[in-house]
C-alpha positions as a Python dict, from the first residue, in 0.01 Angstrom:
ca = {
    (1, 'M'): (0, 0, 0),
    (2, 'S'): (-54, 212, 274),
    (3, 'I'): (64, 233, 621),
    (4, 'L'): (-271, 106, 763),
    (5, 'R'): (-279, -170, 546),
    (6, 'V'): (72, -280, 637),
    (7, 'L'): (-4, -278, 972),
    (8, 'L'): (-338, -442, 986),
    (9, 'F'): (-123, -732, 722),
    (10, 'T'): (129, -791, 999),
    (11, 'A'): (-171, -799, 1159),
    (12, 'F'): (-267, -1099, 1072),
    (13, 'I'): (42, -1320, 943),
    (14, 'T'): (114, -1291, 1369),
    (15, 'A'): (-201, -1422, 1440),
    (16, 'L'): (-147, -1710, 1253),
    (17, 'I'): (146, -1783, 1358),
    (18, 'T'): (107, -1757, 1709),
    (19, 'T'): (-261, -1913, 1660),
    (20, 'A'): (-129, -2190, 1597),
    (21, 'P'): (83, -2278, 1816),
    (22, 'A'): (-168, -2248, 2066),
    (23, 'I'): (-445, -2454, 1873),
    (24, 'A'): (-220, -2785, 1875),
    (25, 'Q'): (-107, -2693, 2280),
    (26, 'D'): (-447, -2704, 2360),
    (27, 'W'): (-544, -3023, 2133),
    (28, 'P'): (-763, -3274, 2249),
    (29, 'S'): (-970, -3039, 2440),
    (30, 'K'): (-1327, -3203, 2264),
    (31, 'P'): (-1405, -3530, 2141),
    (32, 'V'): (-1294, -3636, 1834),
    (33, 'R'): (-1477, -3745, 1517),
    (34, 'M'): (-1314, -4092, 1350),
    (35, 'I'): (-1436, -4082, 976),
    (36, 'V'): (-1486, -4457, 787),
    (37, 'G'): (-1610, -4493, 468),
    (38, 'F'): (-1776, -4842, 513),
    (39, 'P'): (-1997, -5001, 712),
    (40, 'P'): (-2064, -5152, 1084),
    (41, 'G'): (-1814, -5488, 1053),
    (42, 'A'): (-1626, -5423, 740),
    (43, 'L'): (-1274, -5420, 866),
    (44, 'P'): (-1185, -5023, 821),
    (45, 'D'): (-1498, -5011, 1081),
    (46, 'V'): (-1288, -5319, 1291),
    (47, 'L'): (-976, -5195, 1341),
    (48, 'A'): (-1104, -4782, 1366),
    (49, 'R'): (-1274, -4918, 1626),
    (50, 'M'): (-1013, -5128, 1806),
    (51, 'V'): (-772, -4788, 1777),
    (52, 'A'): (-1043, -4521, 1975),
    (53, 'N'): (-1138, -4711, 2213),
    (54, 'R'): (-695, -4694, 2347),
    (55, 'M'): (-676, -4386, 2200),
    (56, 'T'): (-1036, -4232, 2411),
    (57, 'S'): (-786, -4330, 2729),
    (58, 'S'): (-463, -4164, 2666),
    (59, 'L'): (-565, -3858, 2524),
    (60, 'H'): (-854, -3846, 2821),
    (61, 'Q'): (-1142, -3685, 2532),
    (62, 'P'): (-1369, -3956, 2295),
    (63, 'M'): (-1311, -4093, 1966),
    (64, 'I'): (-1672, -4158, 1787),
    (65, 'V'): (-1578, -4353, 1488),
    (66, 'E'): (-1892, -4255, 1270),
    (67, 'N'): (-1945, -4437, 984),
    (68, 'R'): (-2079, -4229, 661),
    (69, 'P'): (-2054, -4557, 417),
    (70, 'G'): (-2052, -4558, 44),
    (71, 'A'): (-1898, -4474, -333),
    (72, 'A'): (-1577, -4722, -236),
    (73, 'G'): (-1486, -4428, 64),
    (74, 'T'): (-1451, -4199, -166),
    (75, 'I'): (-1787, -3981, -18),
    (76, 'A'): (-1564, -4011, 426),
    (77, 'G'): (-1255, -3880, 218),
    (78, 'N'): (-1473, -3542, 65),
    (79, 'L'): (-1652, -3500, 417),
    (80, 'V'): (-1229, -3517, 545),
    (81, 'A'): (-1087, -3357, 325),
    (82, 'R'): (-1309, -3076, 323),
    (83, 'S'): (-1321, -3028, 751),
    (84, 'P'): (-1135, -2768, 910),
    (85, 'A'): (-779, -2850, 981),
    (86, 'D'): (-763, -2884, 1370),
    (87, 'G'): (-656, -3214, 1463),
    (88, 'Y'): (-1142, -3307, 1507),
    (89, 'T'): (-1227, -3453, 1200),
    (90, 'L'): (-1005, -3788, 1092),
    (91, 'L'): (-1036, -4017, 803),
    (92, 'V'): (-929, -4450, 827),
    (93, 'G'): (-813, -4459, 454),
    (94, 'V'): (-760, -4735, 290),
    (95, 'A'): (-652, -4858, -97),
    (96, 'A'): (-1000, -4776, -199),
    (97, 'N'): (-1012, -4469, -89),
    (98, 'L'): (-637, -4340, -137),
    (99, 'A'): (-473, -4507, -423),
    (100, 'V'): (-840, -4636, -674),
    (101, 'A'): (-1137, -4475, -650),
    (102, 'P'): (-944, -4093, -727),
    (103, 'H'): (-829, -4283, -1096),
    (104, 'L'): (-1236, -4412, -1134),
    (105, 'M'): (-1479, -4227, -914),
    (106, 'A'): (-1598, -3831, -1027),
    (107, 'S'): (-1709, -3821, -678),
    (108, 'A'): (-1377, -3852, -557),
    (109, 'Q'): (-1365, -3484, -547),
    (110, 'Y'): (-994, -3430, -360),
    (111, 'A'): (-668, -3579, -445),
    (112, 'P'): (-461, -3809, -147),
    (113, 'T'): (-176, -3633, -211),
    (114, 'K'): (-258, -3277, -112),
    (115, 'D'): (-577, -3281, 37),
    (116, 'F'): (-539, -3478, 353),
    (117, 'A'): (-241, -3465, 599),
    (118, 'P'): (-82, -3860, 622),
    (119, 'I'): (-70, -3928, 1018),
    (120, 'G'): (22, -4338, 1010),
    (121, 'L'): (-53, -4645, 960),
    (122, 'I'): (-280, -4920, 1122),
    (123, 'Q'): (-174, -5229, 981),
    (124, 'R'): (-86, -5358, 597),
    (125, 'S'): (-121, -5702, 529),
    (126, 'P'): (-40, -5871, 176),
    (127, 'Y'): (-260, -6070, 12),
    (128, 'F'): (-254, -6491, -74),
    (129, 'I'): (-374, -6617, -341),
    (130, 'V'): (-601, -6915, -247),
    (131, 'A'): (-774, -7173, -550),
    (132, 'A'): (-1073, -7364, -502),
    (133, 'V'): (-913, -7733, -395),
    (134, 'D'): (-1007, -7924, -713),
    (135, 'L'): (-750, -7706, -954),
    (136, 'P'): (-538, -7841, -1025),
    (137, 'V'): (-205, -7626, -991),
    (138, 'A'): (-46, -7628, -645),
    (139, 'N'): (192, -7301, -703),
    (140, 'L'): (139, -6983, -963),
    (141, 'K'): (373, -7102, -1175),
    (142, 'E'): (118, -7434, -1243),
    (143, 'L'): (-156, -7147, -1271),
    (144, 'L'): (-71, -6954, -1558),
    (145, 'A'): (56, -7283, -1717),
    (146, 'Y'): (-310, -7443, -1664),
    (147, 'A'): (-513, -7028, -1711),
    (148, 'K'): (-287, -7016, -2047),
    (149, 'A'): (-314, -7319, -2167),
    (150, 'N'): (-684, -7311, -2066),
    (151, 'P'): (-697, -6898, -2139),
    (152, 'G'): (-1069, -6761, -2020),
    (153, 'K'): (-1187, -7115, -1874),
    (154, 'L'): (-1084, -7022, -1504),
    (155, 'N'): (-1270, -6737, -1332),
    (156, 'L'): (-1130, -6558, -1064),
    (157, 'V'): (-1319, -6340, -761),
    (158, 'T'): (-1285, -6024, -580),
    (159, 'P'): (-1531, -5805, -350),
    (160, 'G'): (-1530, -5545, -655),
    (161, 'V'): (-1402, -5349, -957),
    (162, 'G'): (-1102, -5124, -982),
    (163, 'T'): (-1058, -5313, -609),
    (164, 'P'): (-700, -5376, -570),
    (165, 'H'): (-772, -5742, -534),
    (166, 'H'): (-901, -5633, -875),
    (167, 'L'): (-654, -5532, -994),
    (168, 'T'): (-336, -5730, -864),
    (169, 'W'): (-510, -5990, -1119),
    (170, 'E'): (-536, -5820, -1375),
    (171, 'L'): (-105, -5657, -1346),
    (172, 'M'): (-91, -6033, -1337),
    (173, 'M'): (-253, -6049, -1647),
    (174, 'L'): (-103, -5768, -1770),
    (175, 'Q'): (268, -5916, -1696),
    (176, 'T'): (290, -6238, -1807),
    (177, 'G'): (-5, -6258, -2109),
    (178, 'V'): (-288, -6494, -1928),
    (179, 'K'): (-737, -6465, -1938),
    (180, 'M'): (-902, -6506, -1639),
    (181, 'V'): (-1265, -6449, -1671),
    (182, 'H'): (-1286, -6184, -1325),
    (183, 'V'): (-1604, -6240, -1115),
    (184, 'P'): (-1679, -5937, -868),
    (185, 'V'): (-1808, -6021, -517),
    (186, 'Q'): (-1979, -5958, -219),
    (187, 'A'): (-1661, -6016, -15),
    (188, 'A'): (-1808, -6222, 257),
    (189, 'Q'): (-1878, -6451, -29),
    (190, 'M'): (-1495, -6509, -150),
    (191, 'I'): (-1446, -6779, 15),
    (192, 'S'): (-1773, -6918, -47),
    (193, 'E'): (-1734, -6886, -399),
    (194, 'T'): (-1436, -7056, -385),
    (195, 'V'): (-1497, -7372, -164),
    (196, 'T'): (-1827, -7480, -316),
    (197, 'G'): (-1588, -7418, -681),
    (198, 'R'): (-1772, -7240, -784),
    (199, 'A'): (-1480, -6961, -842),
    (200, 'H'): (-1134, -7109, -890),
    (201, 'L'): (-936, -6830, -700),
    (202, 'F'): (-966, -6574, -545),
    (203, 'M'): (-682, -6395, -314),
    (204, 'D'): (-780, -6182, 37),
    (205, 'S'): (-603, -6080, 327),
    (206, 'A'): (-534, -6458, 561),
    (207, 'T'): (-832, -6378, 801),
    (208, 'S'): (-842, -6617, 1035),
    (209, 'V'): (-1213, -6748, 818),
    (210, 'M'): (-969, -6797, 590),
    (211, 'V'): (-731, -7017, 733),
    (212, 'A'): (-991, -7197, 905),
    (213, 'N'): (-1110, -7328, 554),
    (214, 'V'): (-742, -7364, 375),
    (215, 'K'): (-675, -7567, 756),
    (216, 'S'): (-994, -7809, 716),
    (217, 'G'): (-855, -7862, 314),
    (218, 'K'): (-1138, -7697, 191),
    (219, 'L'): (-915, -7447, -31),
    (220, 'K'): (-545, -7407, -74),
    (221, 'M'): (-294, -7126, -95),
    (222, 'I'): (-130, -7093, -319),
    (223, 'G'): (134, -6786, -353),
    (224, 'M'): (158, -6487, -187),
    (225, 'T'): (159, -6050, -220),
    (226, 'G'): (381, -5964, 25),
    (227, 'E'): (811, -5848, -26),
    (228, 'K'): (881, -6219, 229),
    (229, 'R'): (715, -6472, 396),
    (230, 'M'): (486, -6491, 624),
    (231, 'A'): (627, -6659, 1012),
    (232, 'D'): (264, -6792, 1073),
    (233, 'H'): (176, -6966, 700),
    (234, 'P'): (614, -6976, 584),
    (235, 'D'): (562, -7261, 315),
    (236, 'V'): (314, -7050, 130),
    (237, 'A'): (647, -6856, -129),
    (238, 'T'): (602, -6549, -274),
    (239, 'A'): (525, -6396, -655),
    (240, 'R'): (827, -6308, -573),
    (241, 'E'): (1023, -6567, -554),
    (242, 'Q'): (751, -6757, -844),
    (243, 'G'): (893, -6557, -1125),
    (244, 'L'): (693, -6187, -1037),
    (245, 'Q'): (867, -5916, -968),
    (246, 'D'): (581, -5737, -954),
    (247, 'I'): (357, -5840, -805),
    (248, 'V'): (430, -5739, -504),
    (249, 'S'): (21, -5604, -333),
    (250, 'H'): (-120, -5505, 57),
    (251, 'A'): (-432, -5410, 204),
    (252, 'Y'): (-400, -5161, 406),
    (253, 'N'): (-607, -4893, 669),
    (254, 'G'): (-421, -4602, 738),
    (255, 'L'): (-546, -4258, 991),
    (256, 'L'): (-574, -3901, 789),
    (257, 'A'): (-600, -3493, 892),
    (258, 'P'): (-721, -3276, 651),
    (259, 'A'): (-441, -3134, 531),
    (260, 'G'): (-272, -2823, 764),
    (261, 'T'): (-363, -2988, 1061),
    (262, 'P'): (-64, -2896, 1250),
    (263, 'A'): (229, -3063, 1277),
    (264, 'A'): (183, -3162, 1598),
    (265, 'I'): (-74, -3260, 1625),
    (266, 'V'): (-10, -3512, 1359),
    (267, 'K'): (298, -3590, 1586),
    (268, 'R'): (110, -3620, 1857),
    (269, 'L'): (-146, -3843, 1723),
    (270, 'N'): (95, -4022, 1518),
    (271, 'A'): (164, -4122, 1923),
    (272, 'E'): (-66, -4248, 2037),
    (273, 'L'): (-188, -4510, 1775),
    (274, 'N'): (177, -4604, 1777),
    (275, 'A'): (119, -4659, 2149),
    (276, 'V'): (-174, -4848, 2084),
    (277, 'L'): (-56, -5026, 1742),
    (278, 'A'): (208, -5181, 1977),
    (279, 'R'): (-34, -5293, 2312),
    (280, 'P'): (37, -5699, 2273),
    (281, 'E'): (-302, -5750, 2332),
    (282, 'I'): (-375, -5503, 1975),
    (283, 'I'): (-36, -5754, 1847),
    (284, 'E'): (-271, -6100, 1856),
    (285, 'R'): (-580, -5899, 1717),
    (286, 'L'): (-420, -5761, 1371),
    (287, 'R'): (-258, -6154, 1330),
    (288, 'A'): (-572, -6258, 1340),
    (289, 'E'): (-682, -5979, 1037),
    (290, 'G'): (-331, -6114, 870),
    (291, 'V'): (-105, -5883, 948),
    (292, 'P'): (267, -5930, 945),
    (293, 'T'): (344, -5805, 1306),
    (294, 'E'): (693, -6031, 1336),
    (295, 'Q'): (720, -5765, 1071),
    (296, 'G'): (669, -5463, 1270),
    (297, 'V'): (376, -5277, 1292),
    (298, 'G'): (340, -4838, 1273),
    (299, 'S'): (532, -4612, 1114),
    (300, 'T'): (597, -4279, 1096),
    (301, 'P'): (341, -3981, 922),
    (302, 'E'): (638, -3976, 608),
    (303, 'Q'): (667, -4340, 537),
    (304, 'F'): (271, -4353, 510),
    (305, 'G'): (258, -4054, 259),
    (306, 'A'): (508, -4176, 37),
    (307, 'L'): (296, -4541, 77),
    (308, 'I'): (43, -4351, -35),
    (309, 'A'): (212, -4134, -310),
    (310, 'T'): (326, -4482, -482),
    (311, 'E'): (48, -4633, -480),
    (312, 'Y'): (-192, -4384, -626),
    (313, 'A'): (100, -4340, -893),
    (314, 'R'): (92, -4766, -920),
    (315, 'W'): (-286, -4836, -967),
    (316, 'G'): (-279, -4518, -1205),
    (317, 'K'): (-85, -4679, -1443),
    (318, 'V'): (-302, -5023, -1424),
    (319, 'I'): (-615, -4883, -1478),
    (320, 'K'): (-529, -4715, -1788),
    (321, 'E'): (-322, -4985, -1923),
    (322, 'A'): (-534, -5174, -1881),
    (323, 'R'): (-910, -5042, -1988),
    (324, 'I'): (-1042, -5022, -1622),
    (325, 'T'): (-1322, -4817, -1580),
    (326, 'I'): (-1662, -4813, -1341),
    (327, 'N'): (-2021, -4726, -1527),
}
């Protein structure tokens, strides 16, 4: 290599090293986009706007929520993965587009564990297993016994093939040998289908609508998929308590940036996000969405990254063993 080339290469490396801290120090100097892969009104959108409104004030730059719905959130994932790693384009990631879709959908042109820089969790909430009131079971042990005695006669509704709800049911059936019929419906229909008796079972976060139907006697909770019971629902035993050790499953939403985003920007975003999540009015809002705030909210980037890696591997295994495909 000539002396000129050596000098040019050295200058290039020096520029890279000195430019990154400068970019991080000046950030943000313009609006930041927060990309949501789901339509307005969906939970990821609601949470994104809740966070963005308050981070706009603390960052002194607009945080703009931009909806790019479709393909289980992979359209949004692709957009952010290919965006400049400068902290101005962020992704609201969920289990669907981080842990599931990359195993099932060709539209996911990214590797969730390599193409993003995790910033932090916005929320993480267990699922409650809910039954129609006329189903003669009061807990998961009774449900499994009834399902074994009536193979293929119970139907369960989920928001779709390959959703975390669906995969959790498939994991339960793989481990217990019971056979139930999966019926995909719109997320908003799960409660109504079960209240009317057209469906026997569903699982979802303990939203205010679900809880209202349980309190009015139109539905009953027979178990939940968290590591421990929730303070708001102390009488509902976990699946682990009922003998299903591996049935631990959560819905989650988190914030990510493109891989290569300067660490100082990631650290700043994480601190701002966690400060928002610690606000009393936000904690109360999260409780209404079934988030166990008594166990704390927020996370470090490393904790969120570890969750993504674990969930990606775990649900990939279930998809393979259950032979789940999307046509």
